[in-house]
KOLLOMAR-282338 format. One record per atom (N, C-alpha, C): residue number from 1; x, y, z. Coordinates in Angstrom, 3 decimals, padded with zeros to 6 digits. Layout:
BEGIN
 seq        u        v        w
 NUM        X        Y        Z
...
END
This chain:
BEGIN
 seq        u        v        w
   1 -008.106 -000.993 -001.330
   1 -008.738 -002.298 -002.492
   1 -008.069 -003.286 -001.192
   2 -009.085 -004.350 -002.920
   2 -008.453 -005.939 -002.400
   2 -007.067 -007.134 -003.034
   3 -007.181 -007.655 -002.146
   3 -005.794 -007.537 -002.080
   3 -005.954 -008.522 -003.536
   4 -006.365 -008.895 -004.198
   4 -006.347 -008.953 -005.855
   4 -005.845 -007.200 -007.124
   5 -007.230 -006.696 -007.161
   5 -006.729 -005.082 -006.438
   5 -005.384 -005.023 -006.400
   6 -004.780 -005.348 -004.986
   6 -002.913 -004.870 -005.226
   6 -002.066 -005.047 -006.153
   7 -002.417 -006.570 -005.340
   7 -001.969 -007.670 -006.683
   7 -002.362 -007.603 -008.212
   8 -003.429 -007.029 -008.490
   8 -002.596 -006.376 -009.775
   8 -001.520 -005.334 -010.513
   9 -002.204 -004.049 -009.151
   9 -001.523 -002.982 -008.415
   9  000.078 -002.921 -009.218
  10  000.600 -004.136 -008.172
  10  002.249 -004.432 -007.524
  10  002.621 -005.022 -008.944
  11  002.208 -006.089 -009.882
  11  002.155 -007.119 -010.011
  11  002.482 -005.351 -012.195
  12  002.138 -004.525 -012.502
  12  001.774 -004.082 -013.188
  12  003.791 -003.252 -013.409
  13  003.490 -001.826 -014.469
  13  004.519 -000.945 -013.928
  13  004.568 -000.262 -014.273
  14  003.843  000.178 -014.093
  14  002.989  001.400 -013.788
  14  003.307  001.750 -011.579
  15  004.004  000.717 -011.111
  15  003.670  000.696 -009.412
  15  005.684  000.566 -009.564
  16  006.680  000.090 -010.862
  16  007.277  000.080 -009.733
  16  008.261  001.527 -009.280
  17  008.165  002.076 -010.146
  17  008.903  003.826 -009.800
  17  008.880  004.484 -009.062
  18  007.622  004.014 -008.735
  18  006.407  005.237 -007.565
  18  007.498  004.467 -006.216
  19  007.981  006.044 -005.447
  19  008.821  005.584 -003.335
  19  009.440  005.088 -003.715
  20  009.264  005.179 -002.478
  20  011.033  005.042 -001.766
  20  011.718  003.902 -002.229
  21  013.257  003.630 -002.987
  21  013.408  002.506 -002.493
  21  014.247  002.342 -001.415
  22  014.411  000.276 -001.707
  22  014.919 -000.110  000.254
  22  016.111 -000.226  000.393
  23  017.125 -000.084  000.856
  23  017.568  000.254  001.186
  23  019.620 -001.465  000.932
  24  018.289 -001.984  000.524
  24  019.133 -003.424  000.665
  24  019.732 -003.896 -001.277
  25  020.015 -002.802 -002.003
  25  019.480 -002.940 -003.257
  25  018.766 -003.984 -004.009
  26  017.735 -003.979 -003.784
  26  016.999 -004.354 -004.712
  26  016.057 -004.165 -006.098
  27  016.706 -002.820 -005.631
  27  015.278 -001.378 -006.783
  27  014.133 -002.570 -005.753
  28  013.087 -002.925 -005.127
  28  011.899 -002.444 -005.291
  28  012.169 -001.323 -003.825
  29  010.667 -001.059 -003.822
  29  010.049 -000.540 -002.898
  29  009.680 -000.149 -001.300
  30  009.379  000.453 -000.734
  30  009.010  000.273  000.828
  30  007.650  000.494  000.487
  31  007.215  000.381 -000.706
  31  005.760  000.140 -000.606
  31  005.137 -000.675 -000.927
  32  006.609 -001.651 -002.087
  32  006.440 -002.735 -002.962
  32  005.118 -003.509 -001.740
  33  006.700 -003.434 -000.688
  33  007.324 -004.397  000.495
  33  006.057 -004.241  001.023
  34  005.848 -003.498  001.345
  34  004.611 -002.996  002.137
  34  002.571 -004.261  000.521
  35  002.586 -003.234  000.636
  35  001.705 -004.171 -001.122
  35  001.523 -005.664 -000.453
  36  003.041 -006.254 -000.534
  36  002.488 -006.997 -000.438
  36  002.387 -008.296  001.173
  37  003.010 -007.665  001.620
  37  002.083 -007.980  003.754
  37  000.639 -008.042  003.943
  38  000.234 -006.238  002.905
  38 -001.026 -006.222  003.236
  38 -001.747 -007.633  002.753
  39 -001.097 -008.111  001.606
  39 -001.698 -008.174 -000.067
  39 -002.366 -009.840  001.392
  40 -001.702 -009.741  002.134
  40 -000.999 -011.818  003.158
  40 -002.734 -011.444  004.279
  41 -001.925 -010.478  005.010
  41 -002.699 -010.175  005.159
  41 -004.308 -010.509  005.319
  42 -004.495 -009.485  004.320
  42 -005.670 -010.103  003.315
  42 -006.722 -011.249  002.651
  43 -005.285 -012.284  002.499
  43 -005.527 -013.368  001.656
  43 -005.877 -014.410  002.800
  44 -005.205 -013.829  004.846
  44 -005.554 -015.223  005.283
  44 -006.615 -014.487  006.580
  45 -006.988 -012.874  006.223
  45 -008.333 -013.242  006.690
  45 -009.231 -011.727  006.097
  46 -010.205 -013.710  005.633
  46 -011.238 -012.381  003.859
  46 -012.382 -011.871  005.062
  47 -012.178 -012.839  005.935
  47 -013.408 -012.090  006.907
  47 -013.097 -010.419  007.548
  48 -011.871 -009.858  007.704
  48 -011.733 -009.364  008.823
  48 -011.945 -009.418  010.055
  49 -012.458 -009.980  010.403
  49 -012.714 -010.885  011.635
  49 -011.347 -010.155  012.470
  50 -011.672 -009.656  013.768
  50 -010.167 -008.501  014.747
  50 -009.670 -009.567  015.282
  51 -010.671 -010.574  015.518
  51 -009.759 -011.505  017.039
  51 -008.865 -013.219  016.104
  52 -008.309 -012.414  014.829
  52 -007.331 -013.347  013.640
  52 -006.561 -012.936  013.264
  53 -006.027 -011.179  013.354
  53 -004.673 -010.901  013.668
  53 -004.235 -011.008  014.152
  54 -002.285 -011.366  013.886
  54 -002.643 -011.700  015.142
  54 -001.103 -009.863  014.941
  55 -000.265 -010.369  016.566
  55  000.259 -008.515  016.866
  55  000.913 -008.379  015.143
  56  001.833 -008.832  014.756
  56  002.092 -008.522  013.402
  56  001.726 -008.273  012.255
  57 -000.111 -009.161  011.975
  57 -000.480 -007.971  010.793
  57 -001.116 -006.650  011.954
  58 -002.166 -006.810  013.202
  58 -002.093 -005.536  013.597
  58 -000.515 -003.881  013.234
  59  000.938 -004.760  013.617
  59  001.782 -004.003  014.007
  59  001.292 -002.848  012.097
  60  001.968 -003.716  011.362
  60  001.304 -003.922  010.286
  60  000.086 -002.846  009.583
  61 -000.816 -003.032  009.794
  61 -001.958 -002.214  009.620
  61 -002.228 -000.964  010.010
  62 -000.998 -000.761  011.458
  62 -000.427  000.687  012.479
  62  000.099  001.217  011.254
  63  000.900  000.807  011.008
  63  002.083  001.579  009.978
  63  001.208  001.411  008.755
  64  000.621  000.896  008.107
  64  000.341  002.097  006.578
  64 -000.725  002.558  007.340
  65 -001.557  002.877  008.181
  65 -002.425  003.398  008.222
  65 -001.888  004.633  008.283
  66 -000.896  005.340  008.975
  66  000.227  006.140  008.695
  66  000.438  007.324  008.213
  67  000.897  005.996  007.002
  67  002.251  006.425  006.219
  67  000.987  007.285  004.686
  68 -000.319  006.402  005.261
  68 -001.681  006.563  004.050
  68 -002.158  008.569  004.806
  69 -001.905  008.061  005.718
  69 -002.326  009.184  006.577
  69 -001.271  010.752  006.235
  70 -000.373  010.176  006.713
  70  000.543  011.698  006.887
  70  000.790  012.005  004.611
  71  000.588  011.357  003.959
  71  001.144  011.712  002.899
  71 -000.064  012.252  001.993
  72 -001.772  011.932  001.662
  72 -002.589  012.259  002.125
  72 -002.868  013.284  002.597
  73 -001.739  013.853  003.808
  73 -002.506  014.992  004.080
  73 -001.168  016.692  003.553
  74 -000.404  015.732  003.072
  74  001.048  016.469  002.604
  74  001.209  016.681  000.877
  75  000.458  016.262 -000.334
  75 -000.030  015.541 -001.134
  75 -000.999  016.017 -001.777
  76 -002.078  017.368 -001.803
  76 -003.423  016.825 -002.345
  76 -003.536  016.743 -004.214
  77 -001.971  016.384 -004.630
  77 -002.478  015.883 -005.944
  77 -002.700  014.167 -006.438
  78 -002.989  013.137 -004.817
  78 -002.811  012.331 -004.987
  78 -004.322  012.255 -004.847
  79 -005.303  013.031 -004.674
  79 -006.299  012.679 -004.771
  79 -007.273  013.819 -005.995
  80 -006.293  013.903 -006.784
  80 -006.634  014.881 -008.221
  80 -006.267  013.695 -008.960
  81 -004.828  013.687 -009.148
  81 -004.143  013.054 -010.582
  81 -002.929  011.636 -010.350
  82 -004.222  010.805 -011.062
  82 -003.457  009.046 -010.636
  82 -002.734  009.016 -011.205
  83 -001.560  010.033 -012.442
  83 -000.307  010.167 -013.247
  83  000.402  010.460 -011.735
  84  000.727  010.643 -010.535
  84  001.668  011.295 -010.064
  84  001.812  010.536 -008.842
  85  003.227  010.768 -008.941
  85  003.923  010.180 -008.011
  85  002.927  009.733 -006.387
  86  003.002  010.452 -005.889
  86  002.107  009.695 -004.885
  86  000.481  009.187 -004.331
  87  000.131  009.077 -006.045
  87 -001.217  007.915 -006.440
  87 -000.977  006.776 -007.015
  88  000.768  006.813 -007.688
  88  001.054  005.849 -008.034
  88  001.707  005.178 -006.123
  89  002.622  005.753 -005.489
  89  003.131  005.453 -004.091
  89  002.174  004.857 -003.108
  90  000.550  005.527 -003.174
  90 -000.345  004.834 -001.906
  90 -001.240  003.930 -002.239
  91 -001.815  004.012 -003.869
  91 -002.170  002.656 -004.084
  91 -000.468  001.638 -003.796
  92  000.553  001.662 -004.210
  92  001.762  000.043 -003.492
  92  001.236  000.536 -002.139
  93  000.960  001.140 -001.375
  93  000.942  000.520  000.451
  93 -001.058  000.732  000.381
  94 -001.892 -000.027 -000.697
  94 -002.900 -000.615 -000.438
  94 -004.333  000.825 -001.128
  95 -004.186  001.781 -000.676
  95 -004.784  002.887 -000.851
  95 -004.780  003.822 -002.081
  96 -006.384  003.821 -002.422
  96 -007.029  003.947 -004.052
  96 -007.547  005.393 -003.579
  97 -006.693  007.256 -003.710
  97 -007.100  007.866 -003.450
  97 -008.345  008.356 -003.976
  98 -007.907  007.553 -005.307
  98 -009.929  008.393 -006.199
  98 -010.955  007.091 -005.741
  99 -010.366  006.560 -004.678
  99 -011.726  005.818 -005.084
  99 -012.425  006.265 -002.743
 100 -011.217  006.954 -002.569
 100 -012.114  007.048 -000.701
 100 -012.273  007.969 -001.391
END
């Protein structure tokens, strides 16, 4: 997903209930927080120059890849049903399973 697509998705009502809630009482999901970090990474380095990523960016990108890989292996539904909680949760993490 592009930064704009992800920004629009995170602002939608559909994205709010998908995923695990953070433990801080904010009501926000872990995926929403991750999605905002992804947007910052994409906007900071729009040309995806490998030398322009810092260690924090790389650590978060690795976390995102691991989450998506694990989630896709466990949930075939995410690839087939755009109304499933799995599909919506993956989108919060910047991955549209129906585009891949």
